[in-house]
N, C-alpha and C positions, 0 to 999 in steps of 0.2 A: 538464380533468378534475382533480379534487383528488388530490393525491399519496396521501393516506390511503385514498381509495376505490380508487385504482389498485392499491395494495399489497394491499388486501383481495381484489380480483379476482385478483391474482397468486397469493395464498395459496389461492384456490379453483380454481387451475389454469386460469385464463382465458388462452388463448394470445395474445390481443390485448394484454392487460395485460403479459404477458411481453415481447412485442415492443416495446411502448412504453417499459418500464423499461430494456430492453436498449439501445434507441436513446438514452435519456437518459444512461446511465452507462457504456456500453462504452468510449468514448474515454478517459475518466478512469481507469477500471479498467485498461485496457490500458497506459496511461502509467505507472501505479504498478508494475505487474508488470514492464514493460520495464526500469524503473529498477533493479529487483532482479536480473533474469536477464540483461540486456544482450544479448538475442537476439530479433529480431523474430518469427521463426517460433514459437519456444518461448513467447513472450509471448502470441501469438495463440491458441496451443493451450491454454495455461493459462486465458486469459480465457474461452474457450468452456466449458472444464470448470467454471470458477467459476459461470457462469450456469446450467449444468445442475445443479450441486450446489445452488445457491440455489433452483432450481425444485423439486428433490426435497425440500429441507429448509425450504421456505417457511413451514411451520407453526411452525417454531422461532423465527421472527422475532417480536419483541414491541416495539411502539413505546414501552412503558414502560422498556425497557432502553436505548434510543437510537434514532438516526435509521437509516432503511433504508440510506442510502448508507454509513454507518459499518459497518453489519452486513455488507454485501456487500464492502466494502473490506477488512475483516478476513479474510473468507474468501479474498479474492484475495491479500492479503499473506501469509497463512499458506501458501497453495498455492505461491506463488512461492518462498518460503523453503524449503519442503519440497523443491521441485524442485532448488534449488541445493545442497541437502544430499544429493541422491540420487547413487548411484554412477555412473549413466550420465551425468549432467550433469558431474560432476567429471572423468570420463574424456574427455568431449568437450572440455572446457576445456583439458586437457593438450595437445591437438593443435591449438590455435589458431595461426593464422598472424599475422605481424607487423601486417597490415592491421587486425585487430581492435583492437589497442592504439593504432594511429594514429587510428582512428575515435573512440575514447574521448577521446583528447587533443584532437582537432579539435572535437568537439562539446562539450567541457567537461563537468564533472561537478559543477556547483554546485547548491546547494539552491534558489536562486531559480527556476531553470527548472522544477524538480520541483514546488515549492509553487505556482507560478503555474499549472501544468497542472491542478491539482485545486482551484484557487481559494482557497488559504489563505495565499498569500504575504504579504498585508498583515497577517495575524494573527501568523504566525511571525516576521516582521521586528520585531514589537513586543517579542519576548522578548530576554532577555540572551544574549550570545554563547555562554556556557557551556550554555545550554538549546538553542540552535540546533545546537551540535556534537553533543549527545547525541541529539536528535530526528533529525537528519540520518542518523546512523549506524544507529540502531535502526529507524526507520520508513521511511526513503527508500533506504537502502542494504542493508537486510535483515540487519544485523549482529545476532548474539546479544549478550546483555548481557556475556558473557565476552569476546567479540571486541572489543566497544566498550571494555571495561575495559583490555584489552591495547593497543589502538590509542591510547587517550587516556592510558595509563599512570596509571590510577586504580584504587583498590580496587573490586571488584565491588559492594560495599555502597554506595559513593558513587554509582556509576552507577545503581543501583536507586533510591536516594533522589532523586537529581537527576532521573531520568526521571519518577518519580511527581510530584515538585514542579513540574516544567516542564509536564507534561501538565495538571496542575491549573491552572496559570497560563494556559495556552493555552485551556483550557475556559472560564475566567473571561472572557478577552478575547473569545472567540467569542460567548459568550452575553450579553455586555453591549452 
């Protein structure tokens, strides 16, 4: 079935279309959320919420503005970042045991694993190192522009400009 037709059915509240899109994208969406929240249960909960939100807001998607995957990925990313900024999430993280940090170190935290999970590794690797740094912090680790500015010890204006330029370069690479 053509993706465009499937999305149209989804927008018309066809449950079968919902199920098919969920099966197509759930694993990738979960991976992106998990990379931000670093908690399997929370990532699963957010992913379910993201698909429900997409279902209820399906009419707001427009193919003229971008791909469906990008639309739902932005919903997921924003939901995950919102969760990490919530008081309950911060309180939970204050009570972490040492095993949490051991797991992070054992599994590594590199961009290649994350980009490969959503199929853009080959595109991101074509970018300059300075672009990879900014994209990794803002899009894969869920940093705000201010946090990225502090982490990279750069003015926030530089982060914003670099982000915009690097995303434009990435867009050019992907579309060619």
